[in-house]
C-alpha positions as CSV (number, residue, x, y, z in Angstrom):
1,X,-22.5,8.9,-2.5
2,X,-25.0,11.0,-3.6
3,X,-25.7,14.2,-6.0
4,X,-23.8,15.9,-3.2
5,X,-20.8,14.6,-3.0
6,X,-18.0,16.1,-5.0
7,X,-15.5,13.2,-4.7
8,X,-16.8,10.5,-6.2
9,X,-13.8,9.8,-9.1
10,X,-12.0,10.1,-5.7
11,X,-13.8,7.2,-4.2
12,X,-14.1,5.4,-7.4
13,X,-10.2,5.4,-7.5
14,X,-9.6,4.5,-3.9
15,X,-11.9,1.5,-4.3
16,X,-10.5,0.4,-6.8
17,X,-6.6,0.2,-5.0
18,X,-8.3,-1.1,-2.1
19,X,-9.6,-4.3,-4.2
20,X,-5.9,-5.3,-4.2
21,X,-6.0,-5.7,-0.5
22,X,-8.7,-7.9,0.0
23,X,-9.5,-10.1,3.2
24,X,-6.7,-12.6,2.7
25,X,-4.2,-9.6,3.0
26,X,-5.4,-8.0,6.2
27,X,-5.9,-11.7,7.9
28,X,-2.7,-12.9,7.2
29,X,-1.3,-8.8,8.8
30,X,-3.4,-9.8,12.0
31,X,-2.1,-13.1,12.2
32,X,1.2,-12.1,12.4
33,X,0.4,-8.2,13.7
34,X,2.3,-7.3,10.6
35,X,2.4,-3.7,9.3
36,X,0.2,-3.5,6.1
37,X,4.0,-1.7,4.3
38,X,2.6,-2.8,1.3
39,X,-0.7,-0.9,1.5
40,X,0.5,2.3,2.8
41,X,2.9,2.4,-0.6
42,X,0.3,2.4,-2.9
43,X,-1.5,4.7,-0.8
44,X,1.3,6.9,-1.2
45,X,2.4,6.3,-4.7
46,X,-1.3,7.2,-5.4
47,X,-1.2,10.5,-3.9
48,X,-3.9,10.1,-1.6
49,X,-1.6,10.4,2.1
50,X,-0.6,13.7,0.3
51,X,-3.6,14.7,-0.6
52,X,-3.2,17.8,2.7
53,X,0.0,18.6,1.4
54,X,0.4,22.2,-1.2
55,X,1.0,21.4,-4.4
56,X,4.6,23.4,-4.4
57,X,5.5,20.6,-1.8
58,X,4.1,17.9,-3.5
59,X,0.8,17.3,-2.1
60,X,-2.4,17.8,-3.7
61,X,-3.6,20.9,-1.9
62,X,-7.0,19.6,-1.4
63,X,-9.0,20.2,1.7
64,X,-10.4,18.1,4.2
65,X,-13.2,17.1,3.4
66,X,-11.5,14.7,0.3
67,X,-9.1,13.3,3.2
68,X,-12.2,12.2,5.0
69,X,-13.5,10.4,1.7
70,X,-10.4,8.7,1.1
71,X,-10.5,7.6,4.8
72,X,-13.6,6.6,4.8
73,X,-13.5,4.5,1.2
74,X,-10.5,2.9,2.6
75,X,-12.7,1.6,5.2
76,X,-15.5,0.9,3.7
77,X,-13.7,-1.4,1.2
78,X,-12.5,-3.7,4.5
79,X,-9.0,-2.3,4.5
80,X,-7.7,-0.6,7.9
81,X,-6.6,3.2,7.6
82,X,-5.0,3.3,10.5
83,X,-2.0,2.2,9.6
84,X,-1.7,5.9,7.9
85,X,-4.6,8.1,9.1
86,X,-2.1,10.1,11.2
87,X,0.2,11.1,8.9
88,X,-3.1,13.1,7.3
89,X,-4.2,14.5,10.5
90,X,-0.3,15.1,11.9
91,X,0.6,17.0,9.0
92,X,-1.9,20.1,9.9
93,X,0.4,21.4,12.9
94,X,3.6,21.1,10.4
95,X,1.6,23.4,7.6
96,X,0.4,26.0,9.9
97,X,3.0,26.3,12.4
98,X,6.1,24.7,10.9
99,X,8.9,27.1,9.8
100,X,9.7,27.7,5.7
101,X,12.6,25.0,6.3
102,X,10.9,23.1,7.6
103,X,8.1,22.8,5.4
104,X,10.8,22.8,2.1
105,X,12.8,19.9,4.0
106,X,10.5,17.6,5.0
107,X,7.0,18.3,2.9
108,X,8.3,16.9,-0.4
109,X,9.8,14.2,0.9
110,X,6.6,12.6,2.9
111,X,4.4,13.6,0.0
112,X,6.7,11.6,-2.4
113,X,7.3,8.4,0.8
114,X,10.5,9.0,1.2
115,X,9.5,10.0,4.7
116,X,7.1,9.0,6.9
117,X,5.5,11.1,9.9
118,X,3.3,8.2,11.1
119,X,3.9,8.7,14.7
120,X,2.1,11.4,16.9
121,X,3.1,11.5,20.2
122,X,1.6,13.0,23.3
123,X,-0.4,10.3,25.6
124,X,1.5,9.3,28.8
125,X,0.8,6.2,31.2
126,X,0.1,9.1,34.0
127,X,-1.8,11.7,32.0
128,X,-3.6,10.1,29.9
129,X,-6.2,12.4,28.5
130,X,-5.4,15.1,30.8
131,X,-2.5,16.0,28.3
132,X,-1.5,19.3,30.1
133,X,-0.1,16.6,33.1
134,X,1.9,15.4,30.3
135,X,5.7,15.1,32.4
136,X,8.1,14.2,29.5
137,X,10.6,16.9,29.6
138,X,13.0,18.8,27.2
139,X,15.6,21.4,28.4
140,X,17.2,23.6,26.4
141,X,21.2,23.2,25.9
142,X,22.6,25.4,23.5
143,X,21.1,24.4,19.6
144,X,19.9,21.3,20.9
145,X,17.1,19.9,23.4
146,X,17.5,16.9,25.4
147,X,14.1,15.0,26.0
148,X,13.6,12.9,28.7
149,X,10.2,10.8,29.6
150,X,8.0,8.6,28.4
151,X,4.7,7.8,26.1
152,X,2.2,5.4,25.1
153,X,0.0,4.4,22.5
154,X,2.1,6.2,19.7
155,X,0.7,4.0,17.6
156,X,3.1,3.4,13.7
157,X,6.2,4.3,16.2
158,X,8.1,1.1,14.9
159,X,7.1,2.5,11.3
160,X,7.5,5.9,10.7
161,X,10.6,7.8,10.2
162,X,9.3,11.1,12.1
163,X,7.4,11.6,15.4
164,X,5.8,14.9,16.0
165,X,6.8,15.1,19.8
166,X,4.7,17.1,22.6
167,X,7.4,17.9,25.7
168,X,6.9,19.7,28.5
169,X,10.1,23.1,28.3
170,X,8.9,24.7,31.1
171,X,7.5,23.2,34.6
172,X,3.8,23.7,35.1
173,X,4.6,24.5,38.1
174,X,6.4,28.0,36.6
175,X,3.9,28.6,34.2
176,X,0.9,30.7,35.0
177,X,-1.7,28.5,32.9
178,X,-1.4,24.8,32.4
179,X,-1.5,24.7,29.0
180,X,1.5,26.9,28.4
181,X,5.1,25.8,28.4
182,X,4.6,23.2,26.1
183,X,6.7,22.5,22.7
184,X,5.5,20.7,19.8
185,X,9.4,18.9,17.8
186,X,9.8,17.3,15.2
187,X,11.8,14.1,16.1
188,X,13.7,12.1,13.3
189,X,13.6,9.2,14.5
190,X,15.8,7.7,12.0
191,X,18.6,9.0,13.9
192,X,17.5,9.0,17.5
193,X,16.4,5.4,17.7
194,X,19.5,3.7,19.8
195,X,20.6,7.2,20.5
196,X,18.0,8.1,24.0
197,X,15.3,6.0,21.9
198,X,13.8,3.3,22.6
199,X,10.6,1.7,20.9
200,X,8.7,-0.9,23.0
201,X,5.4,-2.7,21.1
202,X,2.5,-3.3,23.0
203,X,0.4,-6.4,21.7
204,X,-3.4,-5.6,21.8
205,X,-6.7,-7.4,20.7
206,X,-6.5,-5.7,17.4
207,X,-3.5,-4.6,14.7
208,X,-3.1,-1.2,15.8
209,X,1.0,-0.9,15.7
210,X,0.7,0.3,19.1
211,X,4.1,1.5,21.0
212,X,5.3,2.4,24.5
213,X,8.1,5.3,23.4
214,X,10.6,6.0,26.0
215,X,13.4,9.0,25.8
216,X,16.9,8.6,27.8
217,X,18.5,12.5,27.2
218,X,17.7,11.8,23.8
219,X,19.1,15.2,21.5
220,X,16.5,17.0,19.1
221,X,18.4,19.9,17.2
222,X,16.2,23.4,18.5
223,X,15.6,23.1,14.9
224,X,13.4,20.9,15.2
225,X,10.9,22.7,17.4
226,X,8.1,23.8,15.7
227,X,6.5,27.2,15.9
228,X,6.7,29.1,19.8
229,X,8.8,27.5,22.7
230,X,5.3,27.5,24.8
231,X,3.2,27.1,22.5
232,X,2.8,23.5,21.6
233,X,-0.9,22.7,23.3
234,X,-2.5,25.3,20.9
235,X,-0.8,23.5,18.1
236,X,-1.6,20.3,18.7
237,X,-5.7,21.5,19.2
238,X,-5.4,22.7,15.6
239,X,-4.9,18.9,14.5
240,X,-7.6,17.6,17.0
241,X,-10.6,18.3,15.1
242,X,-8.8,17.4,11.8
243,X,-8.2,13.7,13.8
244,X,-11.5,14.0,15.0
245,X,-13.8,14.5,11.5
246,X,-11.1,12.0,9.9
247,X,-11.5,9.7,12.6
248,X,-15.5,9.7,11.8
249,X,-15.1,9.2,8.4
250,X,-13.4,6.2,9.1
251,X,-16.1,4.8,11.5
252,X,-18.7,6.1,9.0
253,X,-17.3,4.0,6.4
254,X,-17.1,0.7,8.6
255,X,-20.4,1.0,9.8
256,X,-21.4,0.9,5.6
257,X,-19.5,-1.9,4.9
258,X,-20.9,-3.4,7.9
259,X,-24.0,-2.5,6.7
260,X,-23.5,-4.2,3.3
261,X,-22.1,-7.1,4.8
262,X,-25.0,-8.1,7.2
263,X,-27.9,-7.0,4.1
264,X,-25.9,-9.3,1.2
265,X,-26.1,-12.0,4.4
266,X,-29.8,-11.8,5.3
267,X,-30.6,-12.1,1.9
268,X,-29.1,-14.8,1.4
269,X,-28.9,-16.9,4.2
270,X,-32.0,-19.4,4.6
271,X,-33.4,-20.7,8.1
272,X,-36.9,-22.6,7.9
273,X,-37.2,-21.8,4.7
274,X,-36.8,-18.0,3.9
275,X,-34.2,-15.6,4.3
276,X,-32.8,-14.3,7.6
277,X,-33.5,-11.0,5.8
278,X,-37.5,-11.1,6.6
279,X,-37.0,-11.1,9.8
280,X,-37.5,-7.5,11.4
281,X,-35.7,-9.1,14.9
282,X,-32.6,-8.7,12.0
283,X,-34.2,-6.7,9.7
284,X,-34.2,-3.6,12.5
285,X,-31.1,-3.7,13.9
286,X,-29.8,-3.0,10.5
287,X,-32.0,-0.3,9.8
288,X,-31.4,1.5,12.8
289,X,-28.0,1.2,12.4
290,X,-27.9,2.5,8.6
291,X,-29.9,5.7,10.0
292,X,-27.4,6.4,12.5
293,X,-25.1,6.6,10.4
294,X,-26.4,8.7,7.5
295,X,-27.2,10.8,10.6
296,X,-23.5,10.7,11.7
297,X,-22.5,11.4,7.7
298,X,-23.9,14.7,7.5
299,X,-22.1,16.1,11.1
300,X,-19.3,14.6,9.3
301,X,-19.6,16.6,6.1
302,X,-20.6,19.8,7.9
303,X,-17.2,19.7,10.3
304,X,-15.3,19.4,7.3
305,X,-16.7,22.2,5.6
306,X,-16.9,24.4,8.4
307,X,-12.9,23.1,8.7
308,X,-12.4,24.1,5.0
309,X,-14.3,27.1,5.7
310,X,-12.1,28.4,8.5
311,X,-15.1,28.3,11.1
312,X,-14.7,26.9,14.4
313,X,-16.0,23.6,14.5
314,X,-15.4,21.7,17.5
315,X,-18.5,21.3,18.3
316,X,-19.5,19.5,14.5
317,X,-15.8,17.6,14.8
318,X,-16.1,15.9,18.1
319,X,-20.1,14.9,17.7
320,X,-19.2,13.7,14.1
321,X,-16.9,11.2,15.8
322,X,-19.4,10.0,18.6
323,X,-22.3,9.9,16.4
324,X,-19.8,8.1,13.5
325,X,-18.5,5.4,16.8
326,X,-21.7,4.7,18.2
327,X,-22.8,4.0,14.6
328,X,-20.2,2.0,13.5
329,X,-19.9,-0.1,17.1
330,X,-24.1,-0.5,16.6
331,X,-24.1,-1.8,12.6
332,X,-20.6,-3.8,13.9
333,X,-23.3,-5.3,16.7
334,X,-25.9,-5.9,14.3
335,X,-23.5,-7.4,11.3
336,X,-22.5,-10.2,14.0
337,X,-25.4,-10.7,15.0
338,X,-26.8,-11.2,11.5
339,X,-23.8,-13.4,10.8
340,X,-24.2,-16.1,13.8
341,X,-21.4,-18.2,14.6
342,X,-19.9,-17.1,11.3
343,X,-19.7,-14.0,12.7
344,X,-16.9,-15.3,14.6
345,X,-15.0,-16.8,11.9
346,X,-12.0,-15.2,10.2
347,X,-12.6,-15.6,7.1
348,X,-16.1,-13.5,7.0
349,X,-13.9,-10.6,8.2
350,X,-16.4,-9.1,10.6
351,X,-14.8,-10.5,13.5
352,X,-11.4,-8.8,12.9
353,X,-13.9,-5.2,11.8
354,X,-16.2,-5.9,14.7
355,X,-12.4,-5.7,16.7
356,X,-11.5,-2.7,15.5
357,X,-14.3,-1.2,15.3
358,X,-14.5,-1.5,19.3
359,X,-11.3,0.5,19.4
360,X,-13.2,4.2,18.5
361,X,-15.9,4.0,21.9
362,X,-12.2,5.3,23.4
363,X,-9.6,6.3,21.1
364,X,-8.4,9.0,20.0
365,X,-11.0,10.3,22.8
366,X,-13.2,8.7,24.5
367,X,-17.5,9.0,24.1
368,X,-17.4,10.4,28.0
369,X,-14.7,13.3,27.1
370,X,-17.1,14.2,24.2
371,X,-20.1,14.5,26.2
372,X,-18.2,16.4,28.4
373,X,-17.2,18.8,26.1
374,X,-20.7,19.4,25.0
375,X,-21.7,19.5,27.9
376,X,-19.7,22.7,29.3
377,X,-18.3,23.8,25.6
378,X,-21.8,24.0,23.9
379,X,-24.4,23.6,26.3
380,X,-22.8,25.4,29.3
381,X,-23.5,23.9,32.2
382,X,-19.9,23.7,34.8
383,X,-17.2,21.7,34.1
384,X,-17.3,18.4,35.5
385,X,-13.6,17.5,36.1
């Protein structure tokens, strides 16, 4: 990246791995709505998906800036980190709040690839981003919890062994604060599927393996409760800054991919006897998107540094996600416009990446909610909702 980047070797190694999975591979995944098992396996075997797991559990024990470098490079090389990125930011909840037994039981198997932790069960049809309004309920019965309810947009549920699930354990009208009474569980979907757990894929405009998940009296061992009962909302919040920083890094990588493609095509494509990149009308949108990306890149870096230092980083994480998603979308728009009709042809991969880029204006948190966060928590204005 530049002389201030501490992860040059990681980036170079990830880029070499990604070269084994060219555009043809991802286009085929798109056509069949497939999960890129070979790609995820390669990342796992190389140790990249366990980068945040401490060495004592078989991981690399590196910081979030290393994880950000990995995911940014995956996107910049034209691949798709959405197939596996959740493992990195879900991990923090277990690392910070899991029991010694949970860590020793799950983390080494996740690091080796024996188990996949890819599913994050939070969002519901009736609550959306209003997490405290979720209705999935887990009632304590002896040495188990019995779960009933529904989640939506639970990506990779079909391809994960474990799910981190957020459910109510105390009704909302019985708690002093609406953020209380929510608990977090590790669900072993291998044993739960067909025994109270049903997964239904949702077909979307991008191949993101999204699903609806239904719980009908699904039994979870009480020992799979993460931390204390009723404190789960705080545990989930701990992972959200990590999630936003890592998604922002992916958006930066996407913007680099789009810009590289735009510049190469603009220099090569001849119209009216001259390269189209000689025209300011073509140059300026590409240059502006590049400047936006560089600004977002710096904020991602600052957010990662603060996260690693244990400092508050909500402002940086949220704004990095906002700016990176905007830069990504601007670069995507410029890339399609630069390619003209060829931007819509599958073989150029632009339309695939364009569809993928649009998601990050909405997920994992919408642009408007980030603006609300900045207005209230950074600028001190009254809460708008």
